[in-house]
NULO-216497 format. One record per residue (C-alpha): z negated, y, x negated; residue in three letters. Coordinates in pm, 1 decimal. Layout:
residues N
<c3=Z, c2=Y, c1=X, r=ALA>
...
This chain:
residues 335
<c3=-14872.0, c2=8756.7, c1=-11833.8, r=MET>
<c3=-14996.3, c2=8896.3, c1=-11505.4, r=ARG>
<c3=-15115.0, c2=8642.1, c1=-11249.5, r=LEU>
<c3=-15199.1, c2=8699.7, c1=-10884.3, r=LEU>
<c3=-15412.6, c2=8430.1, c1=-10724.7, r=LEU>
<c3=-15422.2, c2=8416.6, c1=-10347.9, r=LEU>
<c3=-15774.8, c2=8285.3, c1=-10310.6, r=GLY>
<c3=-15883.5, c2=8199.7, c1=-10659.6, r=GLY>
<c3=-16258.4, c2=8164.9, c1=-10606.1, r=THR>
<c3=-16289.9, c2=7794.0, c1=-10517.9, r=GLU>
<c3=-16170.4, c2=7455.3, c1=-10648.0, r=PHE>
<c3=-15797.1, c2=7474.0, c1=-10732.9, r=VAL>
<c3=-15779.3, c2=7852.1, c1=-10745.1, r=GLY>
<c3=-16085.6, c2=7871.6, c1=-10964.1, r=ARG>
<c3=-15944.0, c2=7617.1, c1=-11207.7, r=ALA>
<c3=-15616.8, c2=7813.0, c1=-11228.2, r=VAL>
<c3=-15811.7, c2=8133.4, c1=-11294.6, r=ALA>
<c3=-16006.0, c2=7973.7, c1=-11578.4, r=GLU>
<c3=-15691.4, c2=7827.0, c1=-11733.8, r=ALA>
<c3=-15505.9, c2=8157.7, c1=-11715.0, r=ALA>
<c3=-15794.8, c2=8351.2, c1=-11868.5, r=LEU>
<c3=-15811.7, c2=8096.0, c1=-12149.0, r=ALA>
<c3=-15446.5, c2=8176.9, c1=-12222.9, r=HIS>
<c3=-15522.7, c2=8548.5, c1=-12232.6, r=GLY>
<c3=-15350.8, c2=8629.1, c1=-11903.4, r=TRP>
<c3=-15439.8, c2=8926.4, c1=-11684.9, r=ASP>
<c3=-15570.8, c2=8770.0, c1=-11362.0, r=VAL>
<c3=-15615.9, c2=8925.5, c1=-11018.5, r=THR>
<c3=-15755.2, c2=8733.7, c1=-10720.6, r=ALA>
<c3=-15689.8, c2=8840.4, c1=-10362.7, r=PHE>
<c3=-15969.8, c2=8697.0, c1=-10148.7, r=HIS>
<c3=-16206.3, c2=8767.9, c1=-9862.0, r=ARG>
<c3=-16509.1, c2=8831.7, c1=-10079.6, r=GLY>
<c3=-16707.4, c2=8530.8, c1=-9961.9, r=ARG>
<c3=-16736.1, c2=8382.1, c1=-10311.1, r=HIS>
<c3=-16756.4, c2=8543.7, c1=-10652.0, r=ALA>
<c3=-16446.2, c2=8498.1, c1=-10867.9, r=PRO>
<c3=-16447.3, c2=8373.7, c1=-11225.3, r=VAL>
<c3=-16590.0, c2=8642.2, c1=-11457.4, r=PRO>
<c3=-16302.6, c2=8839.8, c1=-11602.1, r=GLY>
<c3=-16090.9, c2=8819.7, c1=-11286.4, r=VAL>
<c3=-16007.5, c2=9141.8, c1=-11102.4, r=ARG>
<c3=-16067.1, c2=9125.7, c1=-10726.3, r=SER>
<c3=-15864.6, c2=9261.4, c1=-10436.7, r=LEU>
<c3=-16020.3, c2=9204.1, c1=-10095.8, r=HIS>
<c3=-15843.5, c2=9120.6, c1=-9772.3, r=GLY>
<c3=-15803.2, c2=8863.2, c1=-9496.3, r=ASP>
<c3=-15453.6, c2=8718.5, c1=-9459.0, r=ARG>
<c3=-15520.3, c2=8630.2, c1=-9095.6, r=THR>
<c3=-15627.1, c2=8981.6, c1=-8989.1, r=ALA>
<c3=-15409.7, c2=9274.4, c1=-8883.8, r=PRO>
<c3=-15337.4, c2=9485.5, c1=-9192.1, r=ASP>
<c3=-15518.3, c2=9219.6, c1=-9393.0, r=GLY>
<c3=-15271.3, c2=9246.9, c1=-9681.2, r=LEU>
<c3=-15320.5, c2=9620.4, c1=-9734.4, r=THR>
<c3=-15489.2, c2=9571.3, c1=-10071.7, r=ALA>
<c3=-15171.2, c2=9405.0, c1=-10202.0, r=LEU>
<c3=-14929.5, c2=9666.9, c1=-10073.7, r=ALA>
<c3=-14934.9, c2=9886.3, c1=-10382.5, r=ASP>
<c3=-15021.1, c2=9617.7, c1=-10635.2, r=GLY>
<c3=-14819.1, c2=9449.7, c1=-10903.8, r=GLY>
<c3=-14588.7, c2=9381.2, c1=-11054.6, r=PRO>
<c3=-14697.2, c2=9024.4, c1=-11124.2, r=TRP>
<c3=-14524.8, c2=8756.4, c1=-11326.1, r=ASP>
<c3=-14660.1, c2=8469.9, c1=-11116.2, r=LEU>
<c3=-14827.1, c2=8424.8, c1=-10778.2, r=VAL>
<c3=-15028.4, c2=8106.8, c1=-10716.1, r=VAL>
<c3=-15108.9, c2=8034.0, c1=-10353.3, r=ASP>
<c3=-15331.1, c2=7748.6, c1=-10230.1, r=THR>
<c3=-15325.8, c2=7831.0, c1=-9856.1, r=TRP>
<c3=-15374.2, c2=7533.6, c1=-9620.3, r=SER>
<c3=-15366.3, c2=7677.3, c1=-9269.1, r=ALA>
<c3=-15112.4, c2=7870.9, c1=-9057.5, r=ALA>
<c3=-14781.1, c2=7895.4, c1=-9243.7, r=PRO>
<c3=-14721.9, c2=8246.6, c1=-9112.1, r=ARG>
<c3=-14993.1, c2=8367.8, c1=-9350.6, r=ALA>
<c3=-14784.6, c2=8239.5, c1=-9641.7, r=VAL>
<c3=-14473.0, c2=8389.7, c1=-9483.6, r=ARG>
<c3=-14624.2, c2=8737.6, c1=-9454.8, r=ASP>
<c3=-14769.1, c2=8732.8, c1=-9806.2, r=THR>
<c3=-14455.2, c2=8597.3, c1=-9969.2, r=ALA>
<c3=-14237.6, c2=8854.7, c1=-9797.0, r=ARG>
<c3=-14465.7, c2=9134.1, c1=-9912.6, r=LEU>
<c3=-14464.3, c2=9007.8, c1=-10270.8, r=LEU>
<c3=-14099.8, c2=8907.7, c1=-10319.8, r=ARG>
<c3=-14015.7, c2=9240.4, c1=-10482.4, r=ASP>
<c3=-14350.0, c2=9267.2, c1=-10663.3, r=ARG>
<c3=-14360.7, c2=8925.6, c1=-10832.3, r=ALA>
<c3=-14118.9, c2=8724.2, c1=-11040.1, r=ASP>
<c3=-14211.7, c2=8373.3, c1=-10926.1, r=ARG>
<c3=-14426.4, c2=8205.5, c1=-10660.3, r=TYR>
<c3=-14609.8, c2=7873.7, c1=-10706.0, r=ALA>
<c3=-14735.2, c2=7719.2, c1=-10384.6, r=TYR>
<c3=-14992.5, c2=7440.6, c1=-10413.2, r=VAL>
<c3=-14867.8, c2=7213.1, c1=-10139.7, r=SER>
<c3=-14947.6, c2=6847.3, c1=-10077.8, r=SER>
<c3=-14800.0, c2=6498.6, c1=-10087.2, r=CYS>
<c3=-14881.4, c2=6501.5, c1=-9716.1, r=SER>
<c3=-14551.7, c2=6681.8, c1=-9656.9, r=VAL>
<c3=-14370.1, c2=6349.9, c1=-9707.6, r=TYR>
<c3=-14313.1, c2=6151.6, c1=-9390.3, r=THR>
<c3=-14554.0, c2=5868.8, c1=-9322.7, r=TRP>
<c3=-14543.8, c2=5600.9, c1=-9446.5, r=PRO>
<c3=-14373.3, c2=5601.1, c1=-9786.1, r=GLN>
<c3=-14287.5, c2=5294.1, c1=-9992.8, r=PRO>
<c3=-14431.4, c2=5241.8, c1=-10338.2, r=ALA>
<c3=-14230.9, c2=5438.1, c1=-10590.5, r=GLY>
<c3=-14139.7, c2=5727.5, c1=-10360.1, r=HIS>
<c3=-14021.3, c2=6043.3, c1=-10533.8, r=THR>
<c3=-13963.5, c2=6409.7, c1=-10452.7, r=GLU>
<c3=-13645.1, c2=6301.9, c1=-10274.7, r=ASP>
<c3=-13848.2, c2=6131.7, c1=-9999.8, r=ALA>
<c3=-13800.0, c2=6277.1, c1=-9649.8, r=PRO>
<c3=-14048.1, c2=6541.9, c1=-9539.5, r=VAL>
<c3=-14217.0, c2=6596.4, c1=-9205.0, r=VAL>
<c3=-14013.3, c2=6745.1, c1=-8924.7, r=GLU>
<c3=-14114.4, c2=7026.5, c1=-8694.6, r=GLY>
<c3=-14258.7, c2=7255.5, c1=-8960.7, r=ALA>
<c3=-14188.9, c2=7628.3, c1=-8946.9, r=SER>
<c3=-14269.6, c2=7923.3, c1=-9168.4, r=ALA>
<c3=-14349.0, c2=8120.1, c1=-8851.9, r=ASP>
<c3=-14600.3, c2=7874.7, c1=-8709.2, r=ALA>
<c3=-14967.3, c2=7910.1, c1=-8636.1, r=ASP>
<c3=-15190.0, c2=7629.4, c1=-8762.4, r=ALA>
<c3=-15081.9, c2=7287.1, c1=-8636.1, r=THR>
<c3=-15167.2, c2=6990.2, c1=-8856.2, r=ASP>
<c3=-15218.5, c2=6966.7, c1=-9231.7, r=TYR>
<c3=-14881.4, c2=6810.5, c1=-9316.3, r=ALA>
<c3=-14672.6, c2=7052.9, c1=-9111.3, r=ARG>
<c3=-14884.9, c2=7348.5, c1=-9221.4, r=ASP>
<c3=-14820.2, c2=7268.0, c1=-9586.5, r=LYS>
<c3=-14450.2, c2=7209.8, c1=-9526.2, r=ARG>
<c3=-14433.6, c2=7535.6, c1=-9330.5, r=GLY>
<c3=-14592.7, c2=7709.4, c1=-9627.9, r=GLY>
<c3=-14323.2, c2=7563.7, c1=-9853.1, r=GLU>
<c3=-14051.2, c2=7690.5, c1=-9620.7, r=LEU>
<c3=-14209.1, c2=8035.9, c1=-9617.0, r=ALA>
<c3=-14204.8, c2=8056.6, c1=-9996.5, r=VAL>
<c3=-13847.4, c2=7930.4, c1=-10017.7, r=LEU>
<c3=-13734.3, c2=8184.4, c1=-9759.3, r=ASP>
<c3=-13891.7, c2=8479.8, c1=-9942.3, r=ALA>
<c3=-13838.3, c2=8383.4, c1=-10306.7, r=PHE>
<c3=-13544.6, c2=8143.5, c1=-10292.4, r=GLY>
<c3=-13531.1, c2=7798.7, c1=-10454.6, r=PRO>
<c3=-13489.9, c2=7928.7, c1=-10809.8, r=ASP>
<c3=-13809.0, c2=8139.2, c1=-10800.5, r=ARG>
<c3=-14025.2, c2=7891.7, c1=-10607.2, r=SER>
<c3=-14242.7, c2=7614.9, c1=-10751.7, r=LEU>
<c3=-14371.2, c2=7364.6, c1=-10494.1, r=LEU>
<c3=-14671.2, c2=7178.6, c1=-10633.0, r=VAL>
<c3=-14711.5, c2=6872.4, c1=-10410.9, r=ARG>
<c3=-15052.9, c2=6760.8, c1=-10523.1, r=ALA>
<c3=-15197.1, c2=6423.0, c1=-10445.1, r=GLY>
<c3=-15569.5, c2=6347.2, c1=-10451.6, r=LEU>
<c3=-15739.5, c2=6625.8, c1=-10651.0, r=ILE>
<c3=-16070.9, c2=6558.0, c1=-10825.9, r=LEU>
<c3=-16284.3, c2=6742.1, c1=-11079.0, r=GLY>
<c3=-16536.2, c2=7025.1, c1=-11112.2, r=PRO>
<c3=-16563.4, c2=7272.5, c1=-10821.3, r=TYR>
<c3=-16452.7, c2=7011.4, c1=-10568.2, r=GLU>
<c3=-16535.5, c2=7137.9, c1=-10219.5, r=ASN>
<c3=-16395.5, c2=6841.5, c1=-10026.0, r=ILE>
<c3=-16677.5, c2=6606.0, c1=-10124.2, r=GLY>
<c3=-16503.5, c2=6290.0, c1=-10243.5, r=ARG>
<c3=-16612.5, c2=6245.2, c1=-10604.1, r=LEU>
<c3=-16938.7, c2=6439.0, c1=-10545.5, r=PRO>
<c3=-17028.0, c2=6190.8, c1=-10270.8, r=TRP>
<c3=-16978.2, c2=5891.9, c1=-10500.2, r=TRP>
<c3=-17175.7, c2=6055.5, c1=-10779.1, r=LEU>
<c3=-17461.3, c2=6138.0, c1=-10544.8, r=GLY>
<c3=-17465.0, c2=5791.3, c1=-10393.8, r=ARG>
<c3=-17460.7, c2=5615.0, c1=-10730.2, r=VAL>
<c3=-17726.7, c2=5848.2, c1=-10868.7, r=ALA>
<c3=-17964.6, c2=5740.3, c1=-10589.2, r=ARG>
<c3=-17945.1, c2=5383.6, c1=-10720.9, r=GLY>
<c3=-17995.5, c2=5056.3, c1=-10541.4, r=GLY>
<c3=-17723.0, c2=4829.9, c1=-10411.3, r=ARG>
<c3=-17406.6, c2=5033.2, c1=-10365.8, r=VAL>
<c3=-17125.3, c2=4921.6, c1=-10138.5, r=LEU>
<c3=-16825.8, c2=4914.4, c1=-10372.2, r=ALA>
<c3=-16501.2, c2=4859.1, c1=-10179.8, r=PRO>
<c3=-16274.8, c2=4606.1, c1=-10342.9, r=GLY>
<c3=-16076.2, c2=4496.3, c1=-10512.4, r=PRO>
<c3=-16228.1, c2=4621.8, c1=-10834.1, r=ARG>
<c3=-15885.7, c2=4652.4, c1=-10998.5, r=ASP>
<c3=-15735.6, c2=4855.7, c1=-10709.2, r=LEU>
<c3=-15495.1, c2=5107.8, c1=-10869.5, r=PRO>
<c3=-15565.7, c2=5475.9, c1=-10800.6, r=LEU>
<c3=-15369.1, c2=5796.9, c1=-10843.0, r=GLN>
<c3=-15527.3, c2=6141.1, c1=-10861.3, r=TYR>
<c3=-15499.0, c2=6461.4, c1=-11060.5, r=VAL>
<c3=-15784.8, c2=6640.5, c1=-11231.7, r=ASP>
<c3=-15788.6, c2=6996.0, c1=-11100.2, r=VAL>
<c3=-15782.4, c2=7133.6, c1=-11454.6, r=ARG>
<c3=-15474.6, c2=6929.5, c1=-11541.4, r=ASP>
<c3=-15308.2, c2=7064.0, c1=-11228.0, r=LEU>
<c3=-15396.0, c2=7420.9, c1=-11325.9, r=ALA>
<c3=-15267.3, c2=7381.0, c1=-11679.4, r=GLN>
<c3=-14945.6, c2=7224.5, c1=-11558.1, r=TRP>
<c3=-14876.2, c2=7511.0, c1=-11316.3, r=VAL>
<c3=-14903.5, c2=7768.1, c1=-11594.5, r=LEU>
<c3=-14686.8, c2=7564.9, c1=-11830.1, r=GLU>
<c3=-14428.4, c2=7499.4, c1=-11558.8, r=ALA>
<c3=-14406.6, c2=7873.1, c1=-11496.1, r=PHE>
<c3=-14362.8, c2=7941.5, c1=-11867.3, r=ALA>
<c3=-14081.4, c2=7683.9, c1=-11877.0, r=ALA>
<c3=-13908.1, c2=7844.1, c1=-11578.1, r=GLY>
<c3=-13941.4, c2=7536.5, c1=-11358.5, r=ARG>
<c3=-13872.1, c2=7545.7, c1=-10986.2, r=SER>
<c3=-13848.9, c2=7310.8, c1=-10691.3, r=GLY>
<c3=-14083.1, c2=7034.4, c1=-10573.2, r=PRO>
<c3=-14300.5, c2=6821.9, c1=-10799.4, r=TYR>
<c3=-14529.1, c2=6538.5, c1=-10692.1, r=THR>
<c3=-14829.2, c2=6627.0, c1=-10903.5, r=LEU>
<c3=-15055.2, c2=6329.7, c1=-10950.8, r=VAL>
<c3=-15128.1, c2=6083.0, c1=-11228.7, r=SER>
<c3=-14900.3, c2=5785.7, c1=-11295.3, r=PRO>
<c3=-14951.2, c2=5480.2, c1=-11076.2, r=ARG>
<c3=-15248.0, c2=5283.1, c1=-11202.9, r=GLY>
<c3=-15385.9, c2=5570.9, c1=-11412.0, r=HIS>
<c3=-15726.0, c2=5433.2, c1=-11318.3, r=THR>
<c3=-15882.1, c2=5181.5, c1=-11081.3, r=THR>
<c3=-16159.7, c2=5183.8, c1=-10826.2, r=MET>
<c3=-16370.2, c2=4984.3, c1=-11071.0, r=GLY>
<c3=-16320.8, c2=5229.0, c1=-11356.2, r=GLU>
<c3=-16402.4, c2=5523.1, c1=-11127.7, r=LEU>
<c3=-16731.0, c2=5376.6, c1=-11002.9, r=LEU>
<c3=-16828.6, c2=5239.5, c1=-11345.2, r=ASP>
<c3=-16789.7, c2=5593.2, c1=-11478.6, r=ALA>
<c3=-17017.2, c2=5720.7, c1=-11200.5, r=CYS>
<c3=-17286.1, c2=5470.9, c1=-11303.7, r=VAL>
<c3=-17253.8, c2=5565.2, c1=-11669.7, r=THR>
<c3=-17266.5, c2=5943.6, c1=-11636.7, r=VAL>
<c3=-17556.6, c2=5942.7, c1=-11391.9, r=THR>
<c3=-17752.2, c2=5691.6, c1=-11604.0, r=ALA>
<c3=-17819.4, c2=5513.0, c1=-11278.1, r=SER>
<c3=-17965.9, c2=5169.7, c1=-11221.5, r=THR>
<c3=-17731.5, c2=5125.9, c1=-10925.1, r=ALA>
<c3=-17580.9, c2=4783.2, c1=-10865.9, r=GLU>
<c3=-17216.4, c2=4799.5, c1=-10761.9, r=LEU>
<c3=-17168.5, c2=4532.3, c1=-10496.0, r=CYS>
<c3=-16795.0, c2=4467.2, c1=-10480.9, r=TRP>
<c3=-16703.9, c2=4385.6, c1=-10124.9, r=THR>
<c3=-16388.4, c2=4239.9, c1=-9972.9, r=ASP>
<c3=-16169.9, c2=4501.8, c1=-9795.5, r=PRO>
<c3=-16175.2, c2=4305.4, c1=-9468.1, r=ASP>
<c3=-16555.4, c2=4314.9, c1=-9466.5, r=THR>
<c3=-16554.7, c2=4690.4, c1=-9526.4, r=VAL>
<c3=-16308.0, c2=4750.1, c1=-9245.0, r=LEU>
<c3=-16492.7, c2=4514.6, c1=-9008.8, r=ALA>
<c3=-16802.3, c2=4729.7, c1=-9055.5, r=ALA>
<c3=-16611.7, c2=5018.1, c1=-8896.6, r=GLY>
<c3=-16581.7, c2=5212.2, c1=-9222.9, r=ILE>
<c3=-16274.8, c2=5432.9, c1=-9231.9, r=ALA>
<c3=-16061.1, c2=5419.8, c1=-9545.7, r=PRO>
<c3=-16027.8, c2=5743.6, c1=-9744.4, r=TRP>
<c3=-16307.8, c2=5924.6, c1=-9560.3, r=THR>
<c3=-16587.4, c2=5672.5, c1=-9500.0, r=GLY>
<c3=-16568.5, c2=5553.4, c1=-9858.4, r=LEU>
<c3=-16384.7, c2=5841.1, c1=-10027.5, r=PRO>
<c3=-16072.9, c2=5778.0, c1=-10236.7, r=VAL>
<c3=-16058.3, c2=5408.3, c1=-10138.1, r=TRP>
<c3=-15785.7, c2=5265.7, c1=-9915.6, r=VAL>
<c3=-15714.9, c2=4894.0, c1=-9864.6, r=PRO>
<c3=-15459.0, c2=4730.5, c1=-10094.4, r=PRO>
<c3=-15118.8, c2=4618.9, c1=-9967.3, r=ASP>
<c3=-15115.0, c2=4875.1, c1=-9686.8, r=THR>
<c3=-14906.4, c2=5179.0, c1=-9596.0, r=ASP>
<c3=-15212.3, c2=5387.8, c1=-9681.0, r=LEU>
<c3=-15220.3, c2=5259.6, c1=-10036.0, r=HIS>
<c3=-14849.4, c2=5280.7, c1=-10110.8, r=THR>
<c3=-14832.2, c2=5632.3, c1=-9967.8, r=THR>
<c3=-15150.3, c2=5771.8, c1=-10126.0, r=LEU>
<c3=-15159.2, c2=5578.6, c1=-10453.4, r=HIS>
<c3=-14800.9, c2=5462.7, c1=-10506.5, r=GLY>
<c3=-14590.4, c2=5768.4, c1=-10588.1, r=ALA>
<c3=-14341.0, c2=5783.3, c1=-10873.0, r=ASP>
<c3=-14454.5, c2=6086.8, c1=-11073.2, r=THR>
<c3=-14205.9, c2=6064.8, c1=-11356.9, r=SER>
<c3=-14058.2, c2=6406.3, c1=-11274.7, r=ARG>
<c3=-14393.6, c2=6578.6, c1=-11324.3, r=ALA>
<c3=-14460.9, c2=6375.2, c1=-11638.6, r=ALA>
<c3=-14123.6, c2=6474.3, c1=-11782.5, r=ALA>
<c3=-14216.5, c2=6834.9, c1=-11703.3, r=ALA>
<c3=-14533.2, c2=6807.3, c1=-11911.2, r=GLY>
<c3=-14808.0, c2=6677.4, c1=-11682.3, r=LEU>
<c3=-15086.8, c2=6531.8, c1=-11896.3, r=ARG>
<c3=-15373.8, c2=6352.3, c1=-11725.4, r=CYS>
<c3=-15712.6, c2=6318.9, c1=-11889.9, r=ARG>
<c3=-15906.3, c2=5991.5, c1=-11859.3, r=PRO>
<c3=-16113.9, c2=5927.3, c1=-11550.4, r=VAL>
<c3=-16431.2, c2=5913.1, c1=-11759.3, r=THR>
<c3=-16385.4, c2=6279.7, c1=-11852.7, r=GLU>
<c3=-16318.6, c2=6387.6, c1=-11493.9, r=THR>
<c3=-16627.5, c2=6205.9, c1=-11367.4, r=VAL>
<c3=-16855.7, c2=6326.2, c1=-11649.2, r=ALA>
<c3=-16753.3, c2=6691.1, c1=-11614.8, r=ASP>
<c3=-16789.3, c2=6681.1, c1=-11236.3, r=THR>
<c3=-17141.6, c2=6540.8, c1=-11274.8, r=TRP>
<c3=-17237.5, c2=6810.7, c1=-11523.0, r=GLN>
<c3=-17107.7, c2=7076.3, c1=-11284.0, r=TRP>
<c3=-17306.9, c2=6923.6, c1=-10997.1, r=LEU>
<c3=-17624.3, c2=6928.7, c1=-11206.0, r=LEU>
<c3=-17570.5, c2=7296.2, c1=-11286.9, r=LYS>
<c3=-17547.4, c2=7388.9, c1=-10918.5, r=ILE>
<c3=-17847.1, c2=7183.1, c1=-10807.1, r=GLY>
<c3=-17675.3, c2=6855.3, c1=-10725.6, r=GLY>
<c3=-17514.8, c2=6955.2, c1=-10395.1, r=VAL>
<c3=-17145.4, c2=7036.2, c1=-10388.0, r=ALA>
<c3=-17006.1, c2=7313.7, c1=-10166.3, r=PRO>
<c3=-16826.0, c2=7195.1, c1=-9854.7, r=GLN>
<c3=-16519.5, c2=7356.1, c1=-9705.1, r=ARG>
<c3=-16593.9, c2=7433.4, c1=-9338.5, r=PRO>
<c3=-16242.8, c2=7331.1, c1=-9233.1, r=ASP>
<c3=-16270.5, c2=6978.3, c1=-9373.4, r=ARG>
<c3=-16479.5, c2=6694.4, c1=-9227.9, r=PRO>
<c3=-16769.3, c2=6554.0, c1=-9424.7, r=ALA>
<c3=-16699.5, c2=6230.0, c1=-9610.4, r=VAL>
<c3=-16911.1, c2=5923.8, c1=-9682.6, r=GLY>
<c3=-17119.2, c2=5677.1, c1=-9485.5, r=ILE>
<c3=-17483.7, c2=5676.0, c1=-9384.5, r=ASP>
<c3=-17737.1, c2=5431.5, c1=-9533.9, r=PRO>
<c3=-17753.4, c2=5213.4, c1=-9220.0, r=ASP>
<c3=-17378.1, c2=5159.0, c1=-9215.6, r=THR>
<c3=-17382.7, c2=5076.1, c1=-9584.6, r=GLU>
<c3=-17670.7, c2=4831.5, c1=-9544.5, r=ALA>
<c3=-17495.6, c2=4647.8, c1=-9260.1, r=LYS>
<c3=-17173.4, c2=4617.8, c1=-9461.6, r=ALA>
<c3=-17364.2, c2=4492.3, c1=-9763.6, r=LEU>
<c3=-17540.7, c2=4233.4, c1=-9549.9, r=ALA>
<c3=-17211.3, c2=4118.5, c1=-9397.6, r=ALA>
<c3=-17060.4, c2=4088.5, c1=-9741.9, r=GLY>
<c3=-17353.5, c2=3884.6, c1=-9867.3, r=ALA>
<c3=-17315.1, c2=3634.9, c1=-9583.4, r=HIS>
<c3=-16938.5, c2=3645.0, c1=-9550.6, r=GLY>
């Protein structure tokens, strides 16, 4: 099989490259040359946002599958998909659960309404409409039968360049009293980046098309299991101080970003981010490894690169500073 990765040097793209190489596929990555691809991957250089930036693709192919992880202006997906529609058999676009309208009830499926106002011809607007615009661009160029829309939820695992799990691992590794946002049994949904990559390749092989909400089943793990795993793999002496959600919020700590992954229970945030029905993806072969494996492998990767994860420049930093944590811990102790 011949795979073209658009990007392919960081996080999701890198995991797809490794999975494809492990299957013996011929892999080409089209990227800007800012990061080295996985060894064994052929590189084509170009900038999708620049005039004539797709020149390196013009005479390439044919490819069996294109995997695209683009997150900005949909017109970049539009131009690439149009160029490739006669050079590739199928197109998998790594989209996002953010394309669903906000909020969603617990148990929402791929049939949930999507954001309005998105366009394949648009410049960058906001994340949800950009991802939906990317979907529309792929559908326009490849048609519904040749398009796979991978609506990923929270993605964790090695190579993460958003900072969520790396922040928790770093904080726990430093030890001391750690602000652990409750409740301990708060259900979480996420997908390990390697499970996502494997599923994309298998879905292509099975001829699948259309949208899939790609995230673990509801309750695949909990906030307690995630942070316990961080303590275990770092061999830390940290004390997890489980703190009531109201106390966390009263300290001015933003859900999702201030304390990554966590959102308060019984809220629109939680039902939308951690309450999806993922039975369609499961029926299509999605297998999710245990959280202990995701956390352990992410820690080992962090150690190999010196303990500091890369950070995408287009995403805000996550986490809280020590003073904010100390104040929240003190409020929790006296609350």
